N, C-alpha and C positions, 0 to 999 in steps of 0.2 A: 963209477958213475953208471947208472942204468942207461941202456941203449933205448932207442926208440921203440923197438919190438917189445921189450920189457914193459915199458910204460903202456902200450896198447894192450898187452895181455893183462896187466893189473886192472886197466879200466875195465876191460871186457868181463873179467871175473867178478868186480864189484858190482857191475850193472845186472850181471845174471843173479846174483845172490839178492839184490833189491827186488828184482821182480818176483823171485821165487818167494820171497817173504810175503808180498802181497797177495800171491795166488795160492797161498797155502800149500806148500810142498809136503811131500810125504815125511814122516818122523825122522827120516834118515838125515834130513837137512842138508842133502848134496845138491848141487845145482842140476844135476842129471834128473832128479825127481820132480822138478820143477813142471806143473801142468802146462800144456799149450794153450793158448788163448782160445782156440776153437772147442777144446774139451770143457772150458767153463762157459761158453756161450751157448753151446748146442742144446743142453737141457732146458734152459731158459726159453729158448726160441720153440722148443717142442712143446712146452706147457702153454705158451702164448697162443700156438696154432689151435691146440685143443680147445682152450677157453673160446677163442674166436669161432670155432666150429660149432660149439655148443649153443652159443648165443645165436649164431646165424640160423640154427636149425630150429631154435625156439621162435625166432622171428618168423621163419617159413610156416611153422605148424601150429603155431598157437592159434587157439580159437578166437574168432573175432565176434562171435555172438552166441549166447548160451543156446544149447539144444532145444528146439521147439519153441523158439521165441516168435515164430510167426504163426503159431497155431491159433486160429480164430476164437476170440472170446476168452483167451486165457491171460495174457499180461499186460501190464502197463509197461510200454516201450520208452525209454528215455535216450535220446540222441546224445553220444557222448561229447560233443562239442557245444552245440547249440542249447542243450538240454530240453529240446522240443519234445513233448509227450505224444506218444502215438498209440493207437490200438488197431488190432487187426480184426475185422468183422467181416462176417459173410452175409451178403444181402442178395437173396435169391440164390443163384449159382455162382455169384461174382465174390471172390474174396478180394478186400480192399484194405490198404494201409491208411488210416484216417489220423490226421493231426487232431489233437484234442485240447481244449482250451485250459483245462486245470485238472488236478488229481481227482476232485469229487466227481467231475463229469466222467472221467476214466473209469473210475471203479462203478459208477452207475451203468456203464455200457458193458461190462464184463458179466460172465456167468457168475452165480451166487458161490461164495468161498473162493474165487479166483481174484486176481488183483496183485500178483507178484510183481515187483518192479524189477525189470532187467535193463541193462545198459548196453546199447548196440552201436557200432561204430557208424558214423554218419555216411561213410561211403558206401557201405553195405546197404543202409536204407535207400540211399539216393539209385544204387544200381540193382536194387531188389527187383525180382520179376512180379512182384505184387503191384497191382494197380494202385495208384494213388487217388484216394476218394477225397471229398471235400472236408474242410475243417469242420468239426462238429462240438458241441458242448454247451453248457449254460453259462453265459457271460456273468461274470462277477460271483461265481460259485467259488467255494474256499479251495485253495490250492494246498493247504496244510491241514489236515485232519486230527482232531485229538485221539491219542490211543484209546481203544476200548475201556481199559482199566481206568483211565482218567475220566472218560466221559461218563461213567457209571457213578462217580464219587460226587456227592452233593457238594455245591459250591456255597459261598456266603455272598448274598446280594446286597447291594446298598444303592439306593436311589437318593441323590442329593440335589439341591437347589441353593442358589445363592443370588443376591441382587446383581443384575447386569449393570452396563455403563450408565450412570447417572441414576440409577435406582428405579428406572421407569419398566425395565423388563426383568425376566427371570432366566437365569442359565441353569440348564437341567444337564444331569449326568447320570449314567448308571454304571456300576462295577459289578463285575462277577469274579470273585476272588478265589483262588485256590488256597490250601492250606497254609502255604508259605508266606502268603501276604494278608493273611486275615487279621492279623495284628494291627494292620491299619486303621480298623474299624474298632479298635479297643483304646487303651491307654487312656490318658487324661482327658481326652475329647470325648470319651463315651460318658454319657449321662448315667449318674448313679444315686441311688438313695432318693431324696426328694427334688431333686435337679429337674427343671421344667424348661420346655422351648415354649416361647410365645410367638404364635403365628396369627396370620389372617388369610381366609381364602379369598377368591375373585368376588364372592357375593358380601364381602366385608364383615362375614362372621369370624368371630375371634375363638381361638383355641388355646388351651395349654396342653402340651404333650409331655407325658412322663417318660421315665427311663425304660419303661417296658415297651414303648411303641403304641401307647393308648392315648388318643386325643379326646378332650374334654371341651365342649363348648362352654365359653363364659358370657356372662352378661355384661357387655362394655359399658352400659350405662349405670351400672352399679359401681360408683367410684371408690365407696370404701372396700368393696370386694376386690375391685382390680388392684388397689394399693396393697392389700393383704397378700394377693397371689403374685404380683409382678412388679411391685413398687411403683413408684410414682414417676412419670415423665417417660417411662419406658414405651417405645413403639414397637408394635407388632412387625414381625418379618412376614412380608408377603410371599404366599406359596400357592401352588396350582391345585386344581381338584385332583389331578392325577396323583400328587404327591400325597394328599389328604387320603386317598382311597387306599394307599397301602397300610395305613394305620388301623389299630383297633379302635372301637367307639365305646367311650364310657358314658356315665351319665352326666348331662349338662350341670356345671357348677353354680349354683344359687345360694344366696343366703338361706338357710334353712328355716322353715316355719317352726316355731316352737310350740309344743302342746300346752304349756302352761305358762303362767305370767311371770315374765322375767322379774327378778327382785323381790318376789313374794317369798313370804316364809315357807320353808319347806317342812315336811314331816319326817325328814330324815334326821336321826340325832347328831347333833354337833353344832346347832345354831347356823345352818347354812342357808342360803338364798337360792331360789330357783334361777337356774343360769349360770351358777358359779362353776369354773372348772377347777377341778383338784388334780394334784400331781403327786404320785407315790414313787418310791424307789424300791423296786422289787428284783431281787437279785441282780443287782448291777444294771437294771433295765428301768427306764422310766415309763409309767403308765399314767394315763390321764382318763379322767371321769367327768361327766357333767352331772350337776344336781337338778332332779327332776322333783315334782311335786311329792312323790311318794318312795322314790329310790335313787339309787346312784347308777348312772348307765356308762359303761366303757365308750370311749371315743378315740378314733385315730388321731395322730398327730395333725393330720390335715385338718380334720373336722375340728379339733381343738383351736387350731390357729384361726379358722373362720369364725367360730363362735366367740373367741376372745376378742375379735376386733369387729365384731357386729354392731351396728347401731343400737339394735334392739337389746343388747347385752350391756350397754354402756351404764345403765340403771344399777348393775351389780357393783360397779366401782373396782375392777380388778386391774385396771390400766393396761389391759392386753397382756398380763401374765398370770399363769395358774397359782393356785394356793396350794403350797407344799403341805402335805398331811402324811401321817404314818400309815402303813399297811393296816394297822388295826382299827382305825377310823373307818376304812372302807367296808370291812365285813367280809364274811367268806363267800358271800354270793350275791355280787353286785347287780346281776340282772343282764338282760340283752343289750347288746350294742345299740347306741343311738345311731341312727342313719344307717343301719346294716343294710338297707334295701337299695341305697345308692352306690353304684359303682365309681368311687372316686378314688384318688391316690391315697396311700395311707401315710407317707411321711410328710413332714412340714414342708411347704413349698419353698424352692430356692430357684428363681429363673437364672439362665445362663446365657442366653443369646441376646445381643442388642446391636443396633446399628453401628457398623465399623468394628465389631469385636465378635467373633465366633458367630459370623452371620452366614457360614455355610453349613446347612443342617442336613442331616441325612437320616433316612429311615432304614433300619438294617434288618434283613431277614436272615436269622440264624440257623434255622432249621424249620422243616415241615413234617409233621407226622405222616408216614406212610399209609395209615389206615383211616385217620380221621380228618387229616388236612389241616389240623391245628397248627398254627405257626407259633415260633418263638422269635420274639423281636426285641430290638434295642434301639436306642437313639444316639446320635453322634453330633457334636457341634465344633466346628474348627474355623480357622481363618482361611483354609483353602480346601479343595477336594482331597480325599483320602489319598489319592494316587494322581499324578500329573497326567493330563491328556495331550496327546499330539496336537500341536498348533495347526489349526485349519482342518484338523481331521475330524473323526466321529466323536459323538458325544457319550460314547460307551467305551468302557474299558474291561477287558477279559485278561487275566495273566497269561502272559505269553507261554506258548506252547500247551496250553491246556483248553478244555471245552466242557460242554455239557449237554447230554442227550436229556431233555425234559419234556414232561407233559404240561400244558396249560390247563389249569383246573380252576373251577369255580366252586366255592363253599368247601362242603364235606365230600363232594364226589371227586375223589382221587383216581378213579380209573378210566374215566372218559375225558376226551378233549383232544385238541390237536397236538401233535407231536412236534418239537422243534429240535434243531442241532444249533448250539451256540458255540462259535470257535473264536480264537485270538483276533479275528478281523473286527470283532465288536458286534457283529450282525447275528441275528437268528434267522434260520433257514427252515421254512417249513418242509417236513418230511412226508413224502407220499407214502401212504399205507395201503395195505389190500383192500380193495372196494373203491379207492379214489378213482376218479375217471380221467384217463389221460388224454385230454383233447389236443395237446400239442406235439404228438408222436408223428414224425416223418417217416418211420418204418424202416430207417437204415439198421441193418443188423439182424433183421427178421428173415426167417426162412423156414422151410419144412412145410408139413400139411396145415391143414386149418387147426386140426387138435393141437399139433405142436406149437402152433402159434399162440392160441389160447393159453396153453400151460406156460410158455414163455412169458406172455403177457402178465398173467397172474403172479408169476415169479418176480418179474421186472418191477412190478407196482410196489414192492415191499422195499423202500429204500433204505430202511434200517438194517436188512439182511445184506443188501449190495455194498453197504459202506463198512461192513465188517462189525456191527453193533447188535447181531441178532441175540446175544446172550446178555445184553445190557438192559436193566430194567429202568425205564425212564423215571427221573425224579420228579415228583410233583412240585409245581411252582405257580402260586397264585396268579391269575391273569392281570391282577393290578401291578405286579412286579414285571411280568413278562413284557407288558406293552410298553415299559420304558426303553426297551431295546429296539433300535432300528431294525427293520426288516429286510432281508436279502431275498435272492430269487428262491423259488420252488424247487426242491431237489427230487426229481424223479427221472426214471430212465427214459420215459418219453422226451421230456425236455432235453436231456442230454444228447439224444439222436438227432436234435434239430440242426440242420446245416447253418454255419454261421452266414448271417447276412440274409436268411430267408425269413 
């Protein structure tokens, strides 16, 4: 039987073997090769100390602000915690750190070509040896500016109106859409072919507006004509003079006076009566002609519809429908078009808007010729605005993150006119250009000789350069469209130097 000493030796041996297995002994597998606990712990402790030392050194020596952050007129400084914006300016012999209201003001205050945004610790700003000057800037100037590449890209404009509460007022809205949202003014709501809007201005003059954005005054006292164009019982939608001003102008639509006596025999072969409307099928396309005393004259589908439903033409007895004939009966040279001097729609009328249905009408500016100022337009009608507007906010919408530098033009003169910057705030801001007088300049940030001051002032007057748009060619936009946008404050270096509260 084993003694107590033998049992103790066996227990000690088993324990040492178990410990040796956990602490990875040498390949010999003997208990003598088992590592000491300190031998396993020491390397890890050394590595930990080194790591702590490295991070401690980084914490001691890492930079708290970019080099040259406090150079006057160079940087837009953003405090790391509060995100307050600052600029460093030199006024006379004094260099001061000024809080600034917004990013646009900050860039207008800096030297042309500068405006790098640097982040600086709040503690460093508070303890800086720089004198803290008054808060300056332009109230309500934009804090987010479009990138130059985006500001130079033409946008699609839409000005829309719809009946207000109770139908007694008109709700207006303007939209400036980047490419990613332009499809909102297309689709099924965009007018096509002979579709027409039926509207009435404040002076109670009525118009039909075609798919190309052209308005045609109509004679509301001519019952037959109105039924032909917009049907019976349809009420016109009230619109403003400002909305009508965005449209092209066509010839007034009236029942045309006929040169010959309707219903009389015509000299054209085929036993036709004067005033008859004929229709042919030419290469899968229907064409229409009106019979005159001595010839056949081509007419547009719109003109044909008006003639067929005219009271004067009732004696012809066509019942509002054209007479089908072969191409051979027309002849090779039918002659000049009847009513060619009238700027009317070409396709048969098809009204689309009516009270309670598609009563949000939009005039859409698709493009402006950079040389002639000629516009390309369309029209749109839906049950609501193309894009939702913020509740209680502005009556204008600009695609988020985008904007436009544009020149407000009149007629064909696309090279002169005031310059504006529109941002996603929905406001248009007048841009101060060289030669404009800065009457609101407080003189903060000015230094040097009189000559230097004059050179600095001339440079500062060009807000386009200060904001980084010197290489952007402003897009021409007709004034009728531009004025639909609400106006923000004027962007100028002088206004940006104005102390807050003065």
